[in-house]
C-alpha positions in Angstrom: 4.7 21.2 -131.0 5.5 17.5 -130.3 8.6 16.0 -132.0 6.5 13.5 -133.8 4.4 16.2 -135.4 7.5 18.2 -136.5 9.0 15.3 -138.5 7.1 13.0 -140.9 7.5 9.3 -141.4 10.1 9.7 -144.2 12.4 11.6 -141.9 11.9 9.1 -139.1 12.8 6.3 -141.5 16.1 8.0 -142.5 16.9 8.7 -138.8 16.1 5.2 -137.6 17.9 3.6 -140.5 20.9 5.9 -139.7 21.0 4.6 -136.1 20.8 0.9 -136.9 23.2 1.0 -139.9 25.8 3.2 -138.1 25.6 0.8 -135.0 26.4 -2.1 -137.3 29.0 0.0 -139.1 30.9 0.9 -135.9 30.6 -2.8 -134.8 32.6 -3.8 -137.8 34.8 -1.1 -139.5 37.0 0.0 -136.5 38.4 -3.5 -136.3 39.1 -3.9 -140.1 42.7 -2.8 -139.9 43.4 -5.3 -137.0 41.7 -8.1 -139.0 43.7 -7.4 -142.2 47.1 -7.3 -140.5 46.5 -10.1 -137.9 44.2 -12.6 -139.8 45.0 -11.9 -143.4 48.7 -11.1 -142.8 48.6 -8.0 -145.0 51.4 -5.4 -144.5 50.4 -2.4 -142.4 51.0 -0.2 -145.5 48.5 -2.2 -147.6 45.9 -2.0 -144.8 46.4 1.7 -144.8 45.8 1.9 -148.6 42.5 -0.1 -148.1 41.3 2.2 -145.3 42.2 5.4 -147.1 40.2 4.5 -150.2 36.9 5.3 -148.6 37.6 9.0 -147.7 39.5 9.4 -151.0 36.5 8.3 -153.1 34.2 10.5 -150.9 36.3 13.5 -151.9 36.6 12.6 -155.6 33.0 11.6 -156.2 31.0 13.5 -153.5 30.1 16.3 -155.9 29.1 13.8 -158.6 26.9 11.8 -156.2 25.3 15.0 -155.0 24.6 16.0 -158.6 22.8 12.7 -159.1 20.6 13.5 -156.2 19.5 16.7 -157.9 19.1 15.1 -161.3 17.4 11.8 -160.7 14.6 10.3 -158.5 15.5 10.5 -154.8 13.2 7.5 -154.2 15.2 5.3 -156.5 18.6 6.4 -155.1 17.7 5.9 -151.4 15.9 2.6 -152.3 18.5 1.0 -154.6 21.8 2.2 -153.3 21.5 0.7 -149.7 20.7 -2.7 -151.3 23.9 -2.5 -153.5 25.8 -1.1 -150.5 24.7 -4.0 -148.3 25.9 -6.4 -150.9 29.3 -4.8 -150.9 29.5 -5.1 -147.2 28.6 -8.8 -147.3 31.3 -9.4 -149.9 33.9 -8.1 -147.4 33.3 -11.4 -145.5 34.3 -13.4 -148.6 37.2 -11.3 -149.8 40.6 -12.8 -149.4 43.2 -10.7 -151.2 44.6 -7.1 -151.0 43.0 -6.2 -154.4 39.6 -7.6 -153.5 39.6 -5.6 -150.2 40.8 -2.5 -152.1 38.0 -2.8 -154.7 35.4 -3.3 -152.1 36.7 -0.3 -150.1 36.4 1.8 -153.3 32.8 0.6 -153.9 32.0 1.3 -150.3 33.1 4.9 -150.7 31.2 5.3 -154.0 27.9 4.1 -152.4 28.5 6.5 -149.6 29.1 9.4 -152.1 25.8 8.7 -153.8 23.6 7.9 -150.9 24.6 10.5 -148.3 23.8 13.6 -150.3 20.4 12.1 -151.3 19.5 11.3 -147.7 20.5 14.7 -146.5 18.5 16.3 -149.3 15.4 14.3 -148.2 15.9 15.4 -144.6 16.0 19.0 -145.9 13.1 18.9 -148.3 10.9 16.9 -146.0 11.4 19.2 -143.0 10.1 22.8 -142.4 13.0 25.3 -142.4 12.6 26.1 -138.7 13.0 22.4 -137.9 16.0 21.6 -140.1 18.6 22.4 -137.4 16.8 20.0 -135.1 16.6 17.2 -137.7 20.3 17.4 -138.7 21.2 17.3 -135.0 19.0 14.2 -134.5 20.9 12.6 -137.4 24.1 13.5 -135.6 22.8 12.0 -132.4 21.9 8.7 -134.2 25.4 8.5 -135.6 27.0 9.1 -132.2 24.7 6.6 -130.5 25.8 4.1 -133.2 29.4 5.0 -132.6 29.0 4.4 -128.9 27.0 1.1 -129.0 28.6 -0.5 -132.0 32.1 -1.2 -130.6 30.5 -2.3 -127.3 28.4 -4.9 -129.1 31.5 -6.1 -131.1 33.4 -6.6 -127.8 30.5 -8.2 -126.1 30.1 -10.8 -128.8 33.9 -11.1 -129.3 33.7 -10.2 -133.0 36.8 -8.1 -133.3 38.8 -10.8 -135.1 36.2 -11.8 -137.7 34.5 -10.1 -140.6 31.1 -11.6 -139.8 29.9 -8.2 -138.5 30.1 -7.1 -142.1 27.5 -9.7 -143.0 25.2 -8.2 -140.2 26.0 -4.7 -141.5 25.1 -5.7 -145.1 21.8 -7.3 -144.0 20.9 -4.1 -142.1 21.6 -1.9 -145.2 19.6 -4.2 -147.4 16.6 -4.1 -145.0 17.0 -0.4 -144.8 16.8 -0.1 -148.6 13.7 -2.3 -148.7 12.1 -0.2 -145.9 12.6 3.0 -147.9 10.5 1.6 -150.8 7.6 1.4 -148.4 8.1 4.7 -146.6 8.9 6.7 -149.8 6.4 5.1 -152.1 4.6 8.4 -152.5 7.8 10.5 -152.8 7.2 12.7 -155.8 7.1 16.2 -154.3 10.8 16.5 -153.7 12.0 15.2 -157.0 12.6 17.8 -159.7 9.8 18.5 -162.1 10.3 17.3 -165.7 10.6 20.8 -167.0 13.3 21.6 -164.4 15.1 18.3 -165.1 15.2 19.2 -168.8 17.2 22.4 -168.2 19.3 20.9 -165.4 22.9 19.8 -166.2 25.7 18.8 -164.0 28.1 21.0 -166.0 26.0 24.1 -165.4 25.5 23.2 -161.7 29.3 22.9 -161.2 29.9 26.1 -163.1 27.5 27.9 -160.7 29.2 26.3 -157.7 32.6 27.5 -158.7 31.3 31.1 -158.5 30.0 30.6 -155.0 33.0 32.0 -153.1 31.3 31.9 -149.8 30.7 28.1 -150.0 34.2 27.5 -151.4 35.8 29.5 -148.6 33.7 27.6 -146.1 34.8 24.2 -147.4 38.5 25.3 -147.4 38.2 26.5 -143.8 36.3 23.4 -142.7 39.0 21.2 -144.3 41.4 22.5 -141.7 38.8 21.8 -139.0 38.6 18.2 -140.2 42.5 18.1 -140.3 42.4 18.8 -136.6 39.5 16.4 -136.0 41.4 13.5 -137.6 44.3 13.8 -135.1 42.4 12.0 -132.2 42.5 8.7 -134.0 45.9 9.2 -135.5 48.6 11.4 -133.9 47.1 11.6 -130.4 46.7 7.8 -130.2 50.2 7.1 -131.4 51.7 9.8 -129.1 49.8 8.6 -126.0 50.5 4.9 -126.7 54.2 5.3 -127.2 55.5 8.3 -125.2 57.5 7.4 -122.1 55.9 10.4 -120.3 52.8 8.4 -119.8 53.0 5.0 -118.0 49.5 3.9 -118.9 49.0 5.8 -122.2 46.9 3.2 -124.0 44.4 3.0 -121.1 44.3 6.8 -120.8 43.6 7.0 -124.6 40.7 4.5 -124.3 39.3 6.6 -121.4 39.6 9.8 -123.5 37.7 8.0 -126.4 34.9 7.0 -124.0 34.7 10.6 -122.5 34.6 12.0 -126.0 31.4 10.0 -126.8 29.8 10.7 -123.4 30.5 14.5 -123.5 28.9 14.8 -127.0 25.8 12.7 -126.1 25.2 14.4 -122.8 25.7 18.0 -123.9 24.5 18.0 -127.5 21.0 19.3 -127.0 21.9 21.8 -124.3 24.6 23.2 -126.6 22.0 23.2 -129.5 19.6 25.4 -127.4 22.5 27.7 -126.4 23.7 28.3 -130.0 20.3 28.4 -131.6 20.5 32.2 -132.1 24.1 32.3 -133.1 25.3 33.2 -136.6 26.0 29.7 -138.1 29.4 30.9 -139.4 30.3 31.8 -135.8 29.4 28.3 -134.7 31.7 26.6 -137.2 34.4 29.2 -136.5 34.2 28.4 -132.8 34.5 24.7 -133.6 37.7 25.2 -135.5 39.2 27.3 -132.7 38.2 24.8 -130.0 39.7 21.8 -131.8 42.9 23.8 -132.6 43.4 25.2 -129.1 42.7 21.7 -127.6 46.1 20.5 -128.8 47.9 23.0 -126.6 46.7 20.9 -123.6 48.8 18.0 -124.9 52.1 19.9 -124.7 52.4 18.8 -121.1 50.6 15.5 -121.3 51.7 14.2 -117.9 48.9 16.2 -116.3 45.6 14.4 -116.1 43.9 17.7 -115.7 45.3 18.9 -119.0 44.3 15.6 -120.7 40.8 16.1 -119.4 40.9 19.7 -120.7 42.0 18.5 -124.1 39.1 16.0 -124.6 36.5 18.5 -123.3 37.7 21.3 -125.8 38.1 18.8 -128.6 34.6 17.2 -128.0 32.9 20.6 -127.9 34.6 21.5 -131.2 33.5 18.3 -132.7 30.0 18.8 -131.4 29.7 22.3 -133.0 30.7 20.9 -136.4 28.1 18.2 -136.2 25.5 20.6 -134.8 25.8 23.3 -137.5 27.9 22.4 -140.6 25.2 20.4 -142.5 22.6 22.9 -141.7 24.8 25.8 -142.9 25.4 23.9 -146.2 21.6 23.5 -146.5 21.1 27.2 -146.0 23.7 28.2 -148.6 22.3 25.8 -151.3 19.5 26.7 -153.6 16.5 24.4 -153.7 17.6 22.8 -157.0 21.2 22.3 -156.0 21.0 20.9 -152.4 22.3 17.5 -153.4 25.3 19.0 -155.2 26.1 21.1 -152.2 25.8 18.3 -149.8 27.9 16.1 -152.0 30.6 18.7 -152.5 30.7 19.3 -148.8 32.4 15.8 -148.6 35.5 17.5 -149.9 36.3 18.7 -146.4 37.5 15.1 -145.9 40.7 16.2 -147.6 41.6 17.2 -144.1 41.0 13.7 -142.7 43.3 12.3 -145.4 46.1 14.8 -144.9 45.8 15.0 -141.1 47.2 11.6 -140.1 50.0 11.8 -142.7 51.2 15.2 -141.5 50.7 14.3 -137.8 52.8 11.1 -138.2 55.5 13.1 -140.1 55.7 15.6 -137.2 56.0 12.7 -134.7 58.8 11.2 -136.7 60.6 14.6 -137.2 60.4 15.8 -133.6 60.1 12.5 -131.6 57.5 11.1 -129.3 58.7 13.2 -126.3 58.4 16.5 -128.0 54.9 17.6 -127.4 55.5 21.4 -127.9 56.6 21.3 -131.6 54.2 18.5 -132.6 51.0 19.8 -131.0 51.9 23.4 -131.3 52.2 23.0 -135.1 49.0 21.0 -135.3 47.3 23.8 -133.4 48.6 26.4 -135.9 47.7 24.4 -138.9 44.2 23.7 -137.7 43.3 27.3 -136.7 44.4 28.5 -140.2 40.9 27.4 -141.2 39.4 30.0 -138.8 40.7 32.8 -141.1 39.1 31.2 -144.2 35.8 30.7 -142.3 35.8 34.3 -141.2 36.4 35.4 -144.8 33.4 33.3 -145.8 31.3 35.0 -143.1 32.3 38.5 -144.3 31.5 37.7 -147.9 28.1 36.3 -146.8 27.3 39.3 -144.7 28.0 41.5 -147.6 25.8 39.5 -149.9 28.8 38.5 -152.0 27.6 35.0 -152.5 28.0 34.2 -156.2 30.3 36.7 -157.6 
């Protein structure tokens, strides 16, 4: 069956919008910290507070936003939130103080927490079960293409020292929101019936979720995977840029980043076909082990071969997360609680909050020339998640899902 026939216009609207908005997002947000410190003269610590607000709000309000997707009209959420979100991005251009940037970063995270579970629920409910793995991988592809093209456009148009890309980003989101009102004008079949809404309550939904030990163990394990995932842009970058064992560490790190994107884009669908018959728990378990073991290659970072081995293992681990995690969450959720499950899955970003902090502390404790203790410990911490994911798999195989 042709790809166009497998996915309807609503799904294509979400996927296309994801590509354009993520391209604009990666054209702007990677350079925010540089802009805040170099152009606004904010202390590095204050810039860190601003950047950390987004994932923190995702963790705190992800479940709440997902609950809204189950309780209220999806059409209104995916139509109104991008317009509000786009306005927030445009306001970044006019912000001038630490508190203004901090507030906008919080609002950015809140919009994400509400919109993302709703959009994932649409992708799930508007796609046949046998095509959901494909559609979530297409979404992941759109995000990766945006991550690859966005920074290149920013450098091409020399926008790294201005917040004007945030205006472009805001306009894209507003147009995206307007487009959803056209494509989703007949969206009624995926919203909850009135009788179901009457008996639905967030308190009851969260109470049921607390009893889903499989899902909770999965989230706990994946938090460690995201702990390891966060090290590429934190500990690894600082180590390679500052260690005396590498004479051209910054250039090598830039090369590794490019290879990361290329490996994922080139191998994604071949890997997808290969793992199609795998148990989904085995896929996310393998992703954790690949990311954790990859850090062992950095113990002797003077070898270019080992650096290449690191980025290959790391990229494959990242790819397996993107290829299967959202689909696994979708499979574990009941039809009436998909939004809540997608929203609560954002709690794995606890790992991305803790990862850079712990990695930096390890560098300060052992020094920039001590690869063995730093990356050895990062490996051990990361693969701790494999045990939790394995326990989730065992409980699921026994049918011990909500008891």
